[in-house]
DONUKOL-550066 format. One record per residue: x, y, z of N, C-alpha, C, O, CB in turn. Coordinates in steps of 0.001 Angstrom, whole numbers, plus 500000, padded with zeros to 6 digits. Glycine has a CB too. Layout:
BEGIN
XYZXYZXYZXYZXYZ;...
END
This chain:
BEGIN
846521532984292659847900533519293101848439532428294196847730532075295139847770535154293804;849816531910293972850176531304295158850717532091296277851602532923296076851028530394294870;850214531863297483850748532391298824852148532777298717852884531930298210850628531354299955;852690533918299100854008534075299056854501533429300484853735533278301436854377535623298801;855723533114300492856333532486301732857003533531302529858082533864302039857363531363301388;856693534118303566857155535097304456858067534710305682857799533893306563856023535719304925;859249535507305538860274534974306448860411536356307427860602537462306921861820534436305566;860303536172308741860430537178309733862106536962310121862673535904310393859244536927311085;862670538320310048863927538241310849864308539321311923864167540517311669864989538221309914;864665538993312813864693539674314046866019539414314960866787538504314648863443539264314781;866277540270316146867395540092316874867637541505317345867011542465316895868548539432316088;868579541592318276868708542752319209869386543900318203870009543622317178869719542345320655;869175545036318628869967546258317928871339546014317744871979545580318702869905547559318719;871853546206316749873121545901316355873752544570316283874957544345316393873793546540317041;872616543534316046872987542247315745873533542015314464874254541035314273871981541460315907;873218542956313415873513542899312043872331542211311161872513541395310257874840542141311898;871077542717311616869982542358310832869911542741309399869653542020308435868924542829311421;870219544158309440870240544969308203871141544575307147870817544430305968870547546280308502;872540544376307743873629544057306982873484542714306155873873542564304997874769544012307877;872804541678307013872677540284306733871738540499305616872086540088304510872169539306307958;870633541065305743869559541220304821870010541856303672869491541347302678868467541925305357;870806542812303399871239543447302334872012542436301686871771542241300494871934544670302620;872862541782302225873732540493301554872632539613300887872688539317299693874665539468302806;871776539269301592870702538390301112869779538906299759869477538267298751869755538200302366;869491540150300098868659540674298962869604540805297680869166540643296542867979542148299362;870858541093297942871673541316296720871676539873295891871997539980294707873269541831297160;871407538740296295871384537586295788870168537153294874870207536136294182871542536818296806;868948538118294937867820537834294384867418539147293355868015540220293445866802537510295557;866497538947292525865859540166291830864699540552292669864193539756293460865372539868290303;864238541868292490862979542327293145861951541577292747861065541405293583862640543676292907;861801540984291484860568539932291338860552538702292007859564537973291913860392539516290019;861755538311292826861994536993293587861632537525295125860806536864295755863743536332293391;862155538561295674862059538711296975861658540174297122861947540994296251863318538301297682;860964540510298274860383541727298679860916541942300213860789541048301050858728541656298531;861446543040300474862039543297301722861271544419302317861358545512301757863516543601301606;860424544282303530859874545396304173860426545474305652860596544411306250858330545306304121;860694546583306230861345546702307574860427547752308394859763548725308035862978547231307432;860693547083309774859940547817310567860515549222310883859831549916311635859716547070311710;861505549661310481862104550981310352861069552081310079860958553142310694863132550962309247;860186551557308847859314552540308304857972552654308939857041553240308387859145552289306941;857868551981310321856539552072310902856591552453312389855852552005313266855807550751310726;857642553405312544857713554198313861856596555109313826856290555700312790859072555011314074;855849555277315134855021556456315110855852557886314975857079557974315013854175556429316429;854977558924314820855648560244314754856431560383315918856156559769316949854705561404314636;857527561260315804858370561710316955857268562434318262857583562357319449859589562956316258;856427562879317957855763563798318953854835562778319666854170563145320635854914565134318242;854774561391319163854031560139319782855061559342320498854570558317320970853286559177318650;856245559474320714857054558723321131857199558880322752857317560002323245858182558941320355;857186557901323417857493558031325107858655558569325304859561558522324472857554556705325951;858744559178326521860190559907326989860365559114328392859451558729329122860104561885327238;861767558964328594862350558571329633862194559554330694861622560635330553863603558271329352;862851559030332000862810559989333151863576561238332672863191562300333160863477559355334522;864556561281331832865273562285331393864915563058330394865663563917329926866259561928331152;863679562811329956862926563558328988863404563142327550863182563908326613863099565108329240;864111561849327334864796561585326246863705560558325356863089559669325944866290560943326688;863580560749324162862570559844323384863053558520323543864279558409323562862419560171321821;862297557376323675862604556149323642862066555551322218860860555637321989862062555511324884;862800555039321402862350554435320200862483552857320176862190552113319240863118555043319068;862992552516321421863236551010321452862030550146322292862215549009322728864749550762322196;860937550802322413859663550411322978858926549953321945858896550412320803858953551446323686;858053548605322588857147548180321442856040549132321166855293548938320206856526546831321717;855902550103321921854625551077321816855392552223320735854669553136320337854028551862323629;856758552191320284856867553082319303856669552807317894856887553524316918857925553535319423;856197551585317980855909550953316401854464550914316112853714550508317000856456549333316187;853981551290314973852831551116314439852354549831313934851923549718312786852784551902313596;852427548744314860852515547385314373851247546923313760851328545880313111852897546471315456;850049547524313845848842547319313256848787547568311522848260546847310675847893548270314041;849447548712311366849888549358310074850598548368309527850205547826308494850707550653310156;851723548007310140852840547064309694852090545738309113852257545320307967853904546672311030;851319545202309995850808543865309793849681544156308231849750543338307314849877543280311488;848903545144308146847912545528307303848926545700305921848474545202304891847026546949307898;850002546240305853850889546304304914851351545200304348851329545068303124851769546898305276;851898544130305287852223542918304951851201542119304110851414541525303053852523542302306089;850128542222304752848867541616304048848482542121302594847872541390301815847640541909304940;848855543360302286848808544096301089849820543311300155849437543070299011849183545670301327;850886542957300489851925542487299671851602541098299456851815540549298375853292542687300252;851066540479300508850671538995300291849547538675299398849401537528298975850322538389301550;848658539735299057847622539817298394848133540085296966847315539911296063846723540778298976;849318540466296657849970540513295316849747542158294882849843542545293717849187539312294158;849513542818295740849293544640295625850563545280295818851328544852296682848234545390296886;850851546220295132851975547174295197851636548335296491850598548975296661852121547949293585;852676548344297167852552549157298355853663550152298336854860549919298172852580548314299638;853018551407298547853848552672298737853895553142300276853007552950301107853212553876297819;855083553779300469855165553918302242855987555209302140856831555258301244856109552444303310;855839556231302935856783557251303087858071556653304071857931555849304992855986558580303735;859280557236303642860362556622304475860378557402305636860076558595305598861762556575303823;860747556756306796861109557263307977862443557503308362863239556575308506860645556584308782;862807558940308578864325559402308719864497559663310221865538560302310377864710560838307803;863870559414311408864082559710312686864537561076312798863717561928312455864954558814313262;865593561445313178865787562917313505867045563429312484867774564347312858866191563122315263;867202562915311456868260563346310556867827564495309887866916564271309090868659562330309589;868160565533309957867789566722309089868634566524307708868170567139306748868178568232309885;869324566071307571869951565953306376869416564911305332869829564916304172871250565696306679;868634564164305714867948563279304781866398563650304271865550563717305161867931561935305475;866068563843303192864794564133302905863905562801302663864351561817302073864814565048301734;862769562876303118862091561276303084861698561132301685861326562076300988860617560990304131;861818559631301207861555559471299986860014558521300062859587558058301120862921558786299251;859443558388298957858292557342298953858748556049298446859142555932297286857085557788298079;858714555174299188859103553879298822858015552762298386857000552471299018859821553415299924;858374552307297389857550551200296636858074549854297034859235549459296941857647551338295010;856970549180297518857232547627297681856332546841296717855117547031296771856920547108299230;856880545923295790856456545071295015856266543826295553857134543400296316857147545041294071;855095543012295255854791541827295938855972540769295079856442541050293977852966541409295787;856254539701295756857081538979295323856932537267296029856413537128297137858362539798295583;857320536362295434857167534964295987857603534696297537857141533838298289858021534035295083;858746535785297847859334535460299255859159537037299574859412537970298813861118534676299376;858640537095300950858549538429301602859360538411302781858984537687303703857135538827301963;860534539164302926861156539470304191860773540462304914860720541616304489862319539652304089;860466540107306090859836541122307070860992541380308485861261540543309347858165540380307641;861440542562308393862658542603309351862359543662310363861875544748310045864079542939308590;862646543336311541862712544549312517862750543717314060862622542504314226861165545726312296;862951544689315028863050544325316545862192543518317064862445542567317802862968545342317354;860713544028316534859494543286317144858673542663316421857471542621316682858712544007317794;859317541984315218858460541272314409857758539924314976856636539519314672859223540982313262;858631539353315825858258538215316523857521538636317988856747537885318581859587537322316707;857860539799318391857110540174319598855465540412319632854723540063320550857733541401320010;855072541096318397853476541220318379852906540035317943853414539520316947852921542331317461;851944539478318481851481537900317889850714538369316556850605537495315696850246536844319105;850163539639316265849456539688315017850547539824313917850297539468312765848397540889314991;851728540325314259852906540169313163853458538756313065853603538256311950854171541128313512;853824537972314348854452536719314298853591535744313374854119535013312536854628536170315756;852196535799313607851074534888312663851357535067311062851117534208310213849336535477312959;851861536231310850852010536549309313853354535753308933853628535584307745852153538331308964;854091535323309830855409534627309325855501533000309040855148532185309893856472534921310404;855891532711308055856181531255307834857449530655308379857503529462308679856198531008306439;858472531476308507859874531163308978860243532047309783860016533184309369860860531065308021;860798531977310927861253532873311930862804532732312155863266531637312478860472532612313225;863567533774311996865065533916312074865547534849313033865203536016312843865619534307310825;866353534577314141866782535170315148868334535435314925869225534591315018866419534396316311;868455536590314657870305536912314588870735537399315860870038538248316416870866538220313415;871649537038316331872429537304317649873798537771317719874542537367316826872480536183318358;874267538517318573875503538894318363876133539114319798875282539065320686875522540100317447;877280539320320183877794539557321516877431541238321869877295542153321056879540539169321529;877339541282323227876898542819323388877930543673322938877582544713322380876574543249324865;879205543416323083880347544577322584880123544795321169880118545965320786882012544112322769;879952543945320399879720543665318704878566544640318531878624545525317678879220541861318155;877482544481319361876135545237319016876177546505319322875514547370318750874958544749319670;877176546745320498877246548397320682878090548988319717877864550179319505877821548886322097;879066548426319036879975549066318197879116549192317166878884550380316942881279548394317891;878455548325316328877423548514315272876392549555315460875914550171314508876734547311315084;876050549751316693874839550653317282875710552084317308874954553001316986874159550073319069;876598552396317493877401553549317652877278553893316087876484554706315613879007553297318344;878160553166315412878389553416313962876973553893313436876872555038312995878958552033313154;875974553124313467874657553520312626874269554803313189874408555860312574873360552428312739;873795554712314328873080555917315159873990557247314706873392558278314398873143555631317071;875377557200314675875990558382314349876054558863312988876138560074312782877150558320314771;876020557957311958875983558278310824874784558338309987874592559099309038876728557654310409;873858557280310541872416557368310056871362558135310413870482558571309671871931556404310178;871512558317311848870418559200312620870890560421313196870172561202313822869793558463313767;872062560565312981872596562039313738872782562204315083872871563356315507871716563124313550;872876561057316017873036561144317143874635561097317678875488560341317213872204560219317579;874829561994318667876277562006319041876541560887319909875682560080320264876707563293319730;878003560859320307878327559502320981877609559317322407877062558268322747879955559383321196;877681560448323176877125560311324500875683559897324539875246559164325425877273561557325213;874828560463323395873585559999323273873279558524323113872519557811323767873107560628322305;874140558214321973874163556677321691874335555845322828873627554850322980875238556297320773;875434556250323839875806555220324809874672555178325648874211554113326059877109555481325596;874121556469325967872889556464326878871958555787326500871504555045327371872333557593327116;871367555734325293870376555003324702870554553663324726869625552898324983870189555359323505;871672553295324479872049551719324608871754551201325758871048550201325888873440551378324444;872366551959326856872478551198328312871058551455328696870618550477329301873698551857329545;870184552408328567868888552796329278867562552299328466866467552003328945868846554447329445;867945552293327194866642551874326257866871550535325661866059549624325825866364552938324975;868159550372324846868457549240324101868514547786324902867903546765324588869756549546323459;869325547956325911869393546706326494868551546006327513868531544797327748870391546700326915;867774547081328152866545546572329163865520546026328195864998544965328536865792547876330174;865148546549327073864246546063326180864711544619325407863936543737325038864014547215325201;866020544625325281866297543356324870866441542203325502866182541100325021867120543395324374;866908542453326731866795541443327793865631540901328078865463539682328083867193541863328892;864549541908328390863181541304328906862355540957327663861641539954327692862310542388329886;862409541686326636861329541416325688861764540717324273860955540029323651860643542771325405;863152540950323788863663540301322623864428539093322827864247538139322070864436541166321920;865348539029323867866166537896323849865168536446324317865407535317323888867495538250324937;864178536737325152863400535643325498862491534902324047861926533809324078862376536262326722;862548535700323029861888535155321843862852534453321034862419534022319966861222536203321030;863929534267321276864823533269320699864719531963320721865298531244319908865839533386321099;863880531484321769863646529905321709862441529865320789862038528720320588863321529113323275;861751530851320168860606530458319468861112530483317886860482529943316976859310531482319827;862168531094317743862764530974316243862924529744315684863090528749316389864051531517316109;862887529694314334863231528544313564864575528150313555865002527014313761862872528705312309;865331529352313256866618529351312887867284530404313805866762531513313918866763529613311391;868444530083314477869217531187315037870454531401314547871162530400314443869373531075316319;870952532556314182872250532893313470873148533504314233872848534662314520872097533704312368;874172533097314663875328534008315371875853534815314382875925534441313211876560533206316044;876214535864314759876736536927313853877786537895314465877810539116314308875576537749313364;878635537151315176879783538056315765880954538475314873881608539491315109880415537345316920;881221537583313743882307538097312797881797537903311413882076538772310587883722537338312979;881044536813311032880437536552309692879527535789309783879400535108310800881193536074308749;878435535684308472877380534896308505877169534088307186876088533692306749876274535700308837;878340533927306663878352533342305280877711531946305102877059531565304129879770533246304819;877975531351306068877565529898305726875987530001306019875238529361305280878414528632306735;875447530769307053874103530974307115873594531616305862872504531256305418873787531743308272;874169532371305367873497533225304317873298532364302810872337532404302041874501534643304098;874527531611302707874524530573301685873447529618301770872733529326300811875725529858301709;873316529042303152872070528203303382870786528695303106870052528026302379871986527832304647;870354529892303631869073530436303562868893530836301996867770530686301514868925531691304611;869929531332301187869871531541299692869428530361299081868463530486298327871179531932299080;870018528990299264869599527920298634868152527468299012867375526857298278870545526933298865;867929527892300325866444527398300849865304528384300128864207527950299773866310527558302718;865668529592299984864649530424299387864603530223297730863533530339297132864970531973299801;865779529928297076865695529540295816864992528459295294864485528389294174866704529413295490;864992527326296482864253525963296281862847526396296460861988525916295721864685524713297373;862521527294297409861042527781297500860542528483296421859371528321296078860816528635298599;861437529402295719860645529996294469860695529023293501859836529348292681861212531342293850;861225528012293145861392527266292157860273526305292366859783525676291428862736526738292064;859847526189293671858490525096293943858922523799294072858110522895294268857362525006292727;
END
């Protein structure tokens, strides 16, 4: 079996990682590309750390089960099918599904901390960092957390100022210099998407 080519995509919360990857994924079949996200590896809510106001902080490295994340990436690299229960945060309107990940020649590993943990970073053959201006990230975060995770506006703004930005500035932003490719995503990313698509197709073709 040929070793899959593993691409790590990271960036600040609201930088557009998910939207970029969905567009990238749409250009391939599931036999060509497999996407696995950090979002499915949060520890249970009762294990999450609280801040001084007693609010759970999902934006800390400790919120992620990175050891299991690495083991599951290795499972895919061995050519094995992976099944994982969906993580739904605190949204009572979402019933968790059992997700199935099939091995493919290219594996996309996405998440805030995929370059932060050395054990995850060493699994990556190519590292991509997506960045956006702070006001753009905040706007996207408001939309996502309100619609997908059930947080109200006051809660979103508090978390952004007290959880998201401190972690980004101290832990995530410094990783940018270690990335192989940095993609600015303030308005659109079409040229970067086209370039990466061609590179992946060439890799698949051998």
